[in-house]
C-alpha positions as CSV (number, residue, x, y, z in Angstrom):
1,M,11.1,6.5,-11.0
2,F,12.0,10.2,-10.9
3,S,11.0,13.5,-12.4
4,T,14.0,15.5,-13.8
5,F,14.7,19.2,-13.7
6,S,17.9,20.5,-15.4
7,K,19.8,23.6,-16.3
8,V,22.1,22.5,-19.1
9,D,25.4,24.4,-19.8
10,E,26.5,25.1,-23.3
11,R,29.8,23.4,-22.7
12,A,30.3,19.6,-22.5
13,A,31.0,19.7,-18.8
14,G,28.8,21.5,-16.3
15,G,25.1,22.1,-15.7
16,S,22.9,21.3,-12.7
17,S,20.0,18.8,-12.2
18,I,17.5,17.7,-9.6
19,F,15.8,14.3,-9.6
20,V,12.6,14.0,-7.6
21,K,11.1,10.7,-6.6
22,D,7.7,10.1,-8.2
23,N,5.7,10.0,-4.9
24,V,7.0,13.3,-3.7
25,I,4.6,16.2,-4.6
26,H,6.6,19.1,-6.1
27,S,6.6,22.0,-8.5
28,T,9.3,23.8,-10.4
29,V,10.5,27.3,-9.4
30,Q,11.1,29.5,-12.4
31,L,14.5,31.3,-12.1
32,T,15.7,34.3,-13.9
33,T,19.5,33.9,-13.7
34,D,22.5,33.0,-15.9
35,L,23.9,30.9,-13.1
36,Q,23.8,27.1,-13.6
37,A,21.0,26.6,-11.1
38,V,17.7,24.9,-11.0
39,A,15.1,25.0,-8.2
40,I,11.9,23.1,-7.1
41,R,9.5,23.2,-4.2
42,L,9.0,19.9,-2.3
43,S,6.2,18.8,0.0
44,L,7.9,16.9,2.8
45,D,7.1,17.4,6.5
46,K,6.6,21.0,5.4
47,T,7.1,22.7,2.0
48,I,10.7,23.7,1.3
49,T,12.6,25.0,-1.7
50,L,15.6,23.0,-3.0
51,C,18.1,24.7,-5.4
52,S,21.0,22.9,-7.0
53,I,23.9,25.0,-8.4
54,Y,27.2,24.4,-10.2
55,I,30.0,27.1,-10.3
56,P,32.7,26.1,-12.8
57,P,36.3,26.1,-11.5
58,N,37.5,29.0,-13.6
59,S,34.5,31.3,-13.3
60,I,34.1,34.2,-10.9
61,I,31.3,34.3,-8.4
62,D,29.3,37.5,-8.5
63,K,27.7,38.2,-5.1
64,A,24.9,40.2,-6.7
65,K,24.0,37.2,-8.8
66,L,23.9,35.0,-5.8
67,K,21.6,37.4,-4.0
68,N,19.4,37.6,-7.0
69,L,19.2,33.8,-7.0
70,T,18.3,33.4,-3.3
71,D,15.8,36.3,-3.5
72,Q,13.9,34.2,-6.0
73,L,13.8,31.1,-3.8
74,P,10.6,30.8,-1.6
75,S,11.6,30.4,2.1
76,P,12.6,28.2,3.7
77,F,15.2,27.0,1.2
78,I,18.3,24.8,0.8
79,L,21.0,25.8,-1.7
80,M,23.5,23.1,-2.4
81,G,26.0,22.2,-5.1
82,D,29.5,22.2,-6.3
83,F,30.8,25.8,-5.7
84,N,34.5,25.0,-6.4
85,A,35.2,27.3,-3.5
86,H,37.8,26.8,-0.7
87,N,37.4,28.1,2.9
88,P,38.2,26.6,6.3
89,L,34.6,27.5,7.3
90,W,33.4,24.4,5.5
91,G,36.5,22.2,5.8
92,S,39.0,23.4,3.2
93,K,42.6,23.7,4.1
94,T,43.1,26.9,2.1
95,H,41.2,30.0,1.1
96,N,40.4,31.2,-2.4
97,A,38.5,34.3,-3.7
98,K,35.3,32.3,-4.2
99,G,35.4,31.0,-0.7
100,K,35.8,34.5,0.7
101,I,32.9,35.8,-1.4
102,I,30.6,32.9,-0.3
103,E,31.6,33.4,3.4
104,D,30.7,37.1,3.2
105,F,27.4,36.4,1.3
106,V,26.3,33.8,3.9
107,S,27.1,36.2,6.8
108,Q,25.4,39.2,5.2
109,E,22.2,37.3,4.3
110,G,22.0,35.6,7.7
111,L,22.2,32.1,6.3
112,C,23.6,28.9,7.7
113,I,26.0,26.2,6.4
114,F,25.4,22.5,7.0
115,N,28.9,21.3,6.2
116,D,30.8,19.7,9.2
117,G,34.3,19.9,7.7
118,S,34.3,16.6,5.9
119,N,35.9,16.2,2.5
120,T,33.5,16.1,-0.4
121,Y,35.8,15.7,-3.4
122,L,38.6,13.4,-4.6
123,H,40.8,14.9,-7.3
124,P,41.1,12.2,-10.0
125,G,44.5,13.4,-11.1
126,N,46.6,13.8,-7.9
127,G,44.4,11.9,-5.4
128,S,44.0,14.9,-3.1
129,Y,40.9,15.5,-1.0
130,S,39.1,18.8,-0.6
131,S,35.7,20.3,0.5
132,I,34.2,22.2,-2.4
133,D,30.5,21.1,-2.2
134,I,28.5,23.3,0.1
135,T,25.0,23.1,1.6
136,I,23.5,26.4,2.6
137,C,20.1,26.9,4.2
138,D,17.7,29.2,6.0
139,P,18.3,29.2,9.8
140,S,14.9,27.6,10.3
141,L,16.0,24.4,8.7
142,L,19.5,23.9,10.3
143,L,18.2,21.9,13.3
144,D,15.7,19.9,11.3
145,Y,18.2,17.9,9.2
146,S,21.4,15.9,9.7
147,W,24.2,16.4,7.2
148,R,26.8,13.7,6.3
149,V,29.1,12.7,3.5
150,H,28.5,9.2,2.1
151,D,31.5,6.9,2.6
152,D,31.4,5.7,-1.1
153,L,32.1,7.8,-4.1
154,C,29.6,5.6,-6.1
155,G,31.7,5.9,-9.2
156,S,32.1,9.7,-9.1
157,D,34.8,12.0,-7.9
158,H,32.4,13.8,-5.6
159,F,31.1,12.1,-2.5
160,P,27.3,12.0,-2.3
161,I,25.9,14.3,0.4
162,V,23.0,13.0,2.5
163,L,20.5,15.2,4.2
164,E,18.1,13.4,6.5
165,H,15.1,14.9,8.3
166,L,15.4,14.3,12.1
167,F,11.7,14.2,13.1
168,T,9.6,12.5,10.4
169,S,9.5,9.1,8.9
170,A,9.7,8.2,5.2
171,Q,6.7,8.9,3.1
172,Q,4.4,5.9,3.2
173,R,2.6,4.2,0.3
174,V,-0.7,2.3,0.2
175,P,0.1,-1.4,0.9
176,R,-0.9,-3.8,-1.9
177,W,-1.4,-7.6,-2.0
178,K,1.6,-9.6,-3.1
179,L,-0.5,-11.9,-5.2
180,D,2.4,-13.8,-6.7
181,K,3.3,-15.0,-3.2
182,A,-0.2,-16.0,-2.1
183,D,-0.9,-19.4,-0.6
184,W,-3.9,-20.1,-2.8
185,S,-4.4,-23.6,-1.5
186,L,-4.8,-22.4,2.1
187,F,-6.9,-19.5,0.8
188,E,-9.4,-21.8,-0.9
189,N,-9.6,-24.1,2.1
190,L,-10.4,-21.2,4.4
191,C,-13.0,-19.8,2.0
192,Q,-14.5,-23.3,1.9
193,A,-14.9,-23.2,5.7
194,E,-15.7,-19.6,6.4
195,L,-17.5,-18.2,3.3
196,Q,-20.8,-20.1,3.0
197,S,-24.3,-19.0,2.1
198,K,-25.9,-19.6,5.5
199,M,-23.6,-17.2,7.3
200,F,-25.2,-14.2,5.4
201,E,-28.9,-15.1,6.2
202,T,-29.1,-13.2,9.4
203,V,-26.6,-10.4,9.1
204,Q,-27.7,-6.8,8.6
205,D,-25.2,-5.9,5.8
206,P,-24.3,-9.1,3.9
207,I,-21.9,-7.4,1.5
208,L,-19.9,-5.8,4.4
209,T,-19.8,-9.2,6.1
210,F,-18.6,-10.8,2.9
211,N,-15.9,-8.2,2.4
212,T,-14.8,-8.5,6.1
213,V,-14.5,-12.3,6.0
214,L,-12.7,-12.4,2.6
215,T,-10.2,-9.7,3.7
216,S,-9.5,-11.6,6.9
217,I,-8.8,-14.8,4.9
218,A,-6.6,-12.8,2.5
219,D,-4.6,-11.3,5.4
220,R,-3.8,-14.8,6.6
221,T,-2.8,-16.2,3.3
222,I,-1.4,-13.3,1.2
223,P,1.5,-11.0,2.2
224,K,1.4,-7.3,1.5
225,T,3.9,-4.8,0.3
226,S,5.6,-2.6,2.9
227,A,4.3,0.9,3.6
228,N,7.9,2.0,3.5
229,P,9.3,0.4,0.3
230,K,12.9,-0.4,-0.2
231,H,14.8,0.5,-3.3
232,P,13.8,-2.0,-6.1
233,S,16.6,-4.1,-7.5
234,K,17.7,-3.5,-11.0
235,P,16.9,-6.4,-13.4
236,W,20.4,-6.1,-15.1
237,F,22.4,-6.0,-11.8
238,D,24.1,-9.4,-11.7
239,D,26.9,-11.1,-9.6
240,A,29.6,-9.6,-11.9
241,C,28.3,-6.1,-11.2
242,D,28.2,-6.8,-7.5
243,Q,31.8,-8.1,-7.5
244,A,33.0,-5.2,-9.6
245,I,31.5,-2.6,-7.3
246,G,32.8,-4.5,-4.3
247,D,36.3,-4.4,-5.7
248,R,35.9,-0.6,-6.4
249,K,34.9,0.0,-2.8
250,K,37.8,-2.0,-1.4
251,S,40.3,-0.2,-3.6
252,E,38.8,3.2,-2.5
253,R,39.1,2.2,1.2
254,R,42.7,1.1,0.7
255,F,43.5,4.4,-0.9
256,N,41.8,6.3,1.9
257,Q,43.9,4.4,4.5
258,Q,47.2,4.6,2.4
259,P,47.0,7.4,-0.2
260,T,49.9,6.2,-2.3
261,T,50.4,6.5,-6.0
262,E,50.0,2.8,-6.5
263,N,46.7,2.7,-4.5
264,L,45.4,5.7,-6.4
265,S,46.2,3.9,-9.7
266,N,44.5,0.7,-8.5
267,F,41.4,2.7,-7.5
268,R,41.2,4.2,-11.0
269,I,41.5,0.8,-12.6
270,F,38.8,-0.8,-10.4
271,R,36.5,2.2,-10.8
272,A,36.8,2.0,-14.6
273,K,36.2,-1.7,-14.5
274,A,33.0,-1.3,-12.4
275,R,31.6,1.3,-14.8
276,R,32.4,-0.9,-17.8
277,T,30.9,-4.0,-16.1
278,C,27.6,-2.3,-15.2
279,R,27.4,-0.7,-18.7
280,Q,27.9,-4.1,-20.3
281,A,25.3,-5.7,-18.0
282,R,22.7,-3.1,-19.0
283,R,23.4,-3.8,-22.7
284,T,23.3,-7.5,-22.3
285,S,20.0,-7.3,-20.3
286,W,18.4,-5.2,-23.0
287,K,19.6,-7.4,-25.8
288,K,18.2,-10.5,-24.0
289,F,14.9,-8.8,-23.5
290,V,14.6,-7.7,-27.2
291,S,15.6,-11.1,-28.5
292,G,12.8,-12.7,-26.3
293,I,10.1,-10.5,-27.8
294,T,7.6,-12.5,-29.9
295,S,4.2,-11.9,-31.4
296,R,2.8,-13.2,-28.1
297,T,4.6,-10.8,-25.9
298,P,2.1,-8.5,-24.2
299,M,2.5,-4.9,-25.4
300,T,2.2,-3.7,-21.8
301,K,5.5,-5.5,-21.0
302,V,7.2,-4.1,-24.1
303,W,6.1,-0.5,-23.5
304,N,7.1,-0.7,-19.8
305,M,10.6,-1.7,-20.8
306,V,10.8,1.1,-23.5
307,N,9.6,3.7,-21.0
308,K,12.2,2.5,-18.5
309,I,15.0,2.9,-21.1
310,K,13.7,6.3,-22.0
311,G,13.5,7.4,-18.4
312,K,9.8,8.0,-18.3
313,N,7.8,7.7,-15.1
314,S,5.8,4.5,-14.8
315,K,3.4,6.4,-12.6
316,A,2.1,9.8,-13.3
317,T,2.5,12.2,-10.4
318,V,0.4,15.0,-9.0
319,K,2.1,18.4,-8.7
320,H,1.5,21.4,-6.5
321,L,-1.7,23.1,-7.5
322,K,-2.5,26.8,-8.1
323,D,-5.6,28.1,-6.3
324,G,-5.9,31.7,-7.5
325,N,-2.8,33.4,-6.3
326,D,-2.0,30.7,-3.8
327,L,0.0,27.5,-4.3
328,L,-1.4,24.4,-2.6
329,T,1.4,22.2,-1.3
330,S,0.0,19.8,1.3
331,E,-1.4,16.4,0.1
332,K,-4.8,17.0,1.9
333,D,-5.3,20.5,0.3
334,I,-4.3,19.1,-3.2
335,A,-6.6,16.2,-2.8
336,N,-9.5,18.4,-1.8
337,K,-8.9,20.9,-4.6
338,L,-8.9,18.0,-7.1
339,G,-12.1,16.7,-5.5
340,E,-13.8,20.1,-5.8
341,T,-12.7,20.3,-9.5
342,F,-14.0,16.9,-10.4
343,A,-17.2,17.5,-8.6
344,K,-17.7,20.7,-10.6
345,S,-17.0,18.8,-13.8
346,S,-20.1,16.6,-13.0
347,S,-22.3,19.5,-11.9
348,C,-25.5,20.5,-13.7
349,N,-24.0,24.0,-14.0
350,N,-21.9,22.8,-17.0
351,Y,-25.1,22.5,-19.0
352,R,-26.3,25.3,-21.2
353,E,-29.3,27.3,-19.9
354,D,-31.6,26.1,-22.8
355,F,-30.7,22.5,-22.0
356,K,-31.4,23.0,-18.3
357,K,-34.9,24.1,-19.1
358,V,-35.5,21.0,-21.3
359,K,-33.9,18.8,-18.6
360,K,-36.1,20.2,-15.8
361,Q,-39.3,19.7,-17.9
362,K,-38.4,16.2,-19.0
363,E,-37.5,15.0,-15.5
364,K,-41.0,15.9,-14.2
365,I,-42.1,12.7,-16.0
366,K,-41.5,9.7,-13.7
367,L,-40.3,6.6,-15.4
368,N,-42.3,3.5,-14.5
369,F,-40.1,0.4,-14.7
370,K,-42.5,-1.9,-12.9
371,S,-42.6,-5.5,-14.1
372,K,-43.3,-9.0,-12.9
373,N,-39.7,-9.7,-14.1
374,G,-40.7,-12.6,-16.4
375,E,-38.4,-11.3,-19.1
376,N,-35.2,-13.3,-19.7
377,Y,-33.0,-10.4,-19.0
378,N,-34.6,-10.0,-15.5
379,K,-34.1,-13.6,-14.3
380,L,-31.7,-14.5,-11.5
381,F,-28.1,-14.8,-12.5
382,S,-26.4,-18.2,-12.8
383,L,-23.1,-19.5,-11.5
384,E,-21.9,-19.8,-15.1
385,E,-22.6,-16.1,-15.7
386,L,-20.6,-15.2,-12.6
387,K,-17.7,-17.3,-13.7
388,T,-17.8,-15.9,-17.2
389,S,-17.8,-12.3,-15.8
390,L,-14.7,-13.1,-13.6
391,S,-12.9,-14.6,-16.5
392,K,-13.3,-11.4,-18.5
393,A,-11.9,-9.2,-15.6
394,H,-8.5,-7.7,-15.9
395,D,-6.4,-7.4,-12.7
396,T,-7.1,-3.7,-12.1
397,A,-6.6,-1.9,-8.9
398,C,-8.9,-2.5,-5.9
399,G,-11.7,-0.2,-5.0
400,P,-12.5,1.2,-1.5
401,D,-13.3,-2.3,-0.2
402,N,-9.8,-3.5,-1.0
403,I,-11.1,-6.7,-2.7
404,H,-8.9,-7.7,-5.6
405,Y,-10.1,-9.6,-8.6
406,Q,-7.7,-12.4,-7.9
407,L,-9.4,-13.0,-4.6
408,L,-12.7,-13.5,-6.4
409,K,-11.2,-15.7,-9.1
410,H,-9.7,-18.1,-6.5
411,L,-13.0,-18.6,-4.6
412,P,-14.2,-22.2,-4.5
413,D,-17.6,-23.0,-6.0
414,S,-19.3,-23.0,-2.6
415,S,-18.1,-19.5,-1.9
416,L,-19.0,-18.4,-5.4
417,E,-22.5,-19.7,-4.8
418,A,-22.7,-17.6,-1.6
419,L,-21.5,-14.5,-3.5
420,L,-24.0,-15.3,-6.3
421,Q,-26.8,-15.4,-3.8
422,L,-25.8,-12.0,-2.4
423,M,-25.7,-10.6,-6.0
424,N,-29.2,-12.0,-6.9
425,N,-30.6,-10.5,-3.7
426,I,-29.3,-7.1,-4.8
427,W,-30.6,-7.7,-8.3
428,E,-34.1,-8.4,-7.1
429,S,-34.2,-5.6,-4.6
430,G,-32.5,-3.0,-6.7
431,D,-30.7,-1.6,-3.6
432,L,-26.9,-1.4,-4.0
433,P,-24.7,-1.3,-1.0
434,S,-23.3,2.1,-0.2
435,I,-19.7,0.9,-0.6
436,W,-20.6,0.1,-4.2
437,K,-21.5,3.7,-4.8
438,L,-18.2,5.0,-3.5
439,A,-15.2,5.5,-5.7
440,T,-11.6,6.2,-4.9
441,V,-10.4,8.6,-7.6
442,V,-6.8,8.6,-8.8
443,P,-5.9,11.8,-10.6
444,I,-3.9,11.2,-13.8
445,P,-2.1,14.3,-15.3
446,K,-3.1,15.0,-18.9
447,P,-0.1,14.9,-21.2
448,S,1.5,18.2,-22.4
449,K,-0.6,20.3,-20.0
450,D,0.1,22.6,-17.1
451,H,-0.1,20.3,-14.1
452,T,-0.4,23.1,-11.6
453,D,-3.9,23.6,-12.9
454,P,-6.4,21.1,-11.4
455,I,-8.5,21.0,-14.6
456,N,-5.6,19.3,-16.3
457,Y,-6.1,16.0,-14.4
458,R,-8.2,13.1,-15.6
459,P,-10.2,11.3,-12.8
460,I,-9.9,7.5,-12.9
461,A,-12.4,5.9,-10.5
462,L,-11.4,2.8,-8.6
463,T,-14.6,1.0,-7.5
464,S,-15.5,-2.3,-5.9
465,C,-14.3,-5.3,-8.0
466,V,-17.3,-7.2,-6.6
467,C,-19.7,-4.6,-7.9
468,K,-17.9,-4.4,-11.3
469,T,-18.3,-8.2,-11.6
470,L,-22.1,-7.8,-11.3
471,E,-22.0,-4.8,-13.6
472,R,-20.4,-6.9,-16.3
473,M,-23.1,-9.6,-15.9
474,V,-25.8,-6.9,-16.2
475,N,-24.0,-5.4,-19.2
476,D,-23.8,-8.7,-21.0
477,R,-27.5,-9.1,-20.7
478,L,-28.2,-5.5,-21.8
479,V,-25.9,-5.9,-24.9
480,W,-27.7,-9.1,-25.8
481,F,-31.1,-7.4,-25.5
482,L,-30.0,-4.4,-27.6
483,E,-28.3,-6.5,-30.3
484,S,-31.0,-9.2,-30.6
485,N,-33.7,-6.5,-31.0
486,G,-31.7,-4.4,-33.4
487,L,-31.8,-1.3,-31.1
488,L,-28.2,-0.2,-32.0
489,A,-27.5,1.7,-35.1
490,N,-25.6,-0.4,-37.6
491,I,-22.9,2.3,-37.9
492,Q,-22.1,2.3,-34.2
493,C,-18.8,0.6,-33.5
494,G,-18.0,1.7,-29.9
495,F,-18.5,-0.8,-27.1
496,R,-19.6,-3.6,-29.5
497,Q,-18.0,-7.0,-29.8
498,G,-16.2,-7.6,-33.1
499,R,-16.1,-3.9,-33.9
500,S,-13.6,-1.1,-33.3
501,T,-12.4,2.3,-34.5
502,L,-10.7,0.5,-37.4
503,D,-14.1,0.0,-39.0
504,H,-14.7,3.8,-39.1
505,L,-11.1,4.4,-40.4
506,V,-11.6,1.9,-43.2
507,R,-15.0,3.4,-44.0
508,F,-13.4,6.9,-44.0
509,E,-10.6,5.7,-46.3
510,S,-13.2,4.3,-48.7
511,F,-15.0,7.7,-48.9
512,V,-11.7,9.5,-49.5
513,R,-10.7,7.0,-52.3
514,N,-14.1,7.3,-53.9
515,G,-13.8,11.1,-53.8
516,F,-10.4,10.9,-55.5
517,A,-11.7,8.5,-58.2
518,K,-14.6,10.8,-59.0
519,N,-12.5,14.0,-58.7
520,E,-14.7,15.2,-55.9
521,H,-14.1,16.9,-52.5
522,V,-14.6,14.9,-49.3
523,V,-15.5,17.0,-46.2
524,S,-15.1,15.3,-42.8
525,V,-16.1,16.7,-39.4
526,F,-14.7,15.3,-36.2
527,F,-16.3,15.9,-32.8
528,D,-14.5,15.7,-29.4
529,L,-17.2,15.6,-26.7
530,E,-15.7,17.4,-23.7
531,K,-16.3,15.7,-20.3
532,A,-18.5,13.1,-22.0
533,Y,-18.4,10.8,-19.0
534,D,-18.6,13.5,-16.4
535,T,-21.7,15.2,-17.8
536,A,-23.7,12.3,-19.1
537,W,-27.4,13.0,-18.3
538,K,-28.5,10.2,-15.9
539,Y,-32.2,10.7,-16.6
540,G,-31.5,10.7,-20.3
541,I,-29.8,7.3,-20.0
542,L,-32.8,5.9,-18.1
543,K,-35.3,7.5,-20.6
544,D,-33.5,5.7,-23.4
545,L,-33.8,2.4,-21.6
546,F,-37.5,3.1,-21.0
547,D,-38.1,3.9,-24.7
548,M,-36.4,0.7,-25.7
549,G,-39.0,-1.3,-23.6
550,L,-36.8,-2.3,-20.7
551,K,-38.7,-3.0,-17.4
552,G,-38.1,-4.6,-14.1
553,N,-34.8,-5.6,-12.5
554,M,-32.5,-4.4,-15.3
555,P,-33.4,-0.7,-15.4
556,N,-34.0,-0.6,-11.7
557,F,-30.5,-1.8,-11.0
558,I,-29.0,0.8,-13.5
559,S,-31.1,3.6,-12.0
560,N,-29.9,2.7,-8.5
561,F,-26.3,2.3,-9.8
562,L,-26.4,5.9,-11.2
563,S,-27.9,7.6,-8.2
564,N,-26.3,9.1,-5.0
565,R,-22.7,8.4,-6.1
566,Q,-19.8,9.8,-4.1
567,F,-16.1,9.8,-4.4
568,N,-12.9,10.9,-2.7
569,V,-9.5,11.6,-4.3
570,R,-6.4,9.8,-3.3
571,V,-3.0,11.6,-3.5
572,N,-0.3,9.1,-2.4
573,S,-1.8,7.7,0.8
574,T,-3.9,10.8,1.7
575,M,-7.6,10.8,1.0
576,S,-9.7,13.9,0.3
577,D,-13.1,14.7,1.8
578,L,-16.2,13.1,0.2
579,Y,-17.7,14.7,-2.8
580,D,-21.0,14.1,-4.7
581,Q,-21.1,13.1,-8.4
582,E,-24.2,14.9,-9.5
583,M,-24.1,13.9,-13.2
584,G,-22.2,11.5,-15.3
585,V,-20.7,8.1,-14.7
586,P,-17.4,7.3,-13.1
587,Q,-14.5,6.7,-15.5
588,G,-13.0,3.2,-15.0
589,K,-16.4,1.4,-14.6
590,A,-17.7,-1.5,-16.7
591,K,-19.6,0.2,-19.5
592,I,-23.4,-0.1,-18.7
């Protein structure tokens, strides 16, 4: 998917746009000009500015306006577009006034032109070729990129122009398991042979060993996505579209070889047919999808399709960030800035001074959770509880250990028994592995906010699926204890089975209707707790558990779970430094 930046002309024709792939970090450049131009900054091998411009055929180029435009472009920059200007300097057979003005401007400003003389435009009326699309750059970029004209018009009358960097590879993404192509039968057989309880009896770090062996088995039975992805195929693109586009390309090549009136006419016919065929295929695909929607169709699938039709990004992207008067453009700097911001959000400094005093005083009292663990909620977990927890798990992204839920769900019983033994050992000792206290944070831009400000990103923590499986088992027991002992207020609906926000909406509606019936006023106050997850008081959570009478394994596990947590931020495939989470709980965890 792409982000779009446009300068729209008031007329039906004209305007200029830039489309940026969603994994390329960028920011917009605000321009003060009446030219049809739009500009952005891109983080590639280095940060460059790209400006797209359109000069209408009958307009006059003002050299002063061009200079005003380029003066606003941070260096180094590339200025490219349809100038409708002719000059042999970039391949035209004739001169015109615009061409002379641009030639003088480029010379006076010490700029360079990428064009190699190739034609960039096919006149749809008379079939003549010309070179009116120009690519201008700072001298520092001239030797870094290759410039070429695509050999296919791609349904337009302008040939696409391709700029390729000469010294860097394409931006890589984090490889993911192709779970739909897994050999689960072989996977289970290898687990049966290699993941047994006895192998963890003598190792120093059983969880690390479990992760290593399971990952090794997955590597042998499940393919991964490429770090350099290809363009995804379009679901509506069928054989008819392929044939129509093939015919269009053949007719275009025939016209290039023999530019006769007949060949030009045939090219126009096949180009129109290709456009019509693809347009019809898109409509047919959409109608087929809509007609297949039933009450059982997952809403995620429906909204994904709607967002594709509307052109919305399926993945929110991080932008360049402001740091005082500076603009952070490298992935590492951006990731670290977000890490610093998230760490500050969970800092005690966010608390008011009067609360800090209360907090300091309260935390002097040590909570004694000692118990012989005879309580039902402190007993060892059963295989049935483990399987129930896995059945409730959604296929969310992996944590730092790269263990996906599907790997756990396909473990044979003997391997599940081995995993259960490891979990029960942790449950009894209360010592969580360090990898379980580490989160990979994915920053999600908050809607309708300034995304150059790091505070306008929401941190979503990706943690170990193995740990979250145990968390869910602990949470089920905790909820059972709270519910069976009547320790939750009857009016609480959040995080309770069989209840939801609808209960409060119905209750609120009832109050309003009663007020109308009695001719009375109804006053309602709504609270939005800012940074509720980030600033949750850890000691306060444990104190509540203590006051409710919880002892032994349960509170000890939760206490260890909340302590000494760290995270790093991932921007594309770049990881930030490690940061401490002083207060709060990570967003994206099972709710304990």
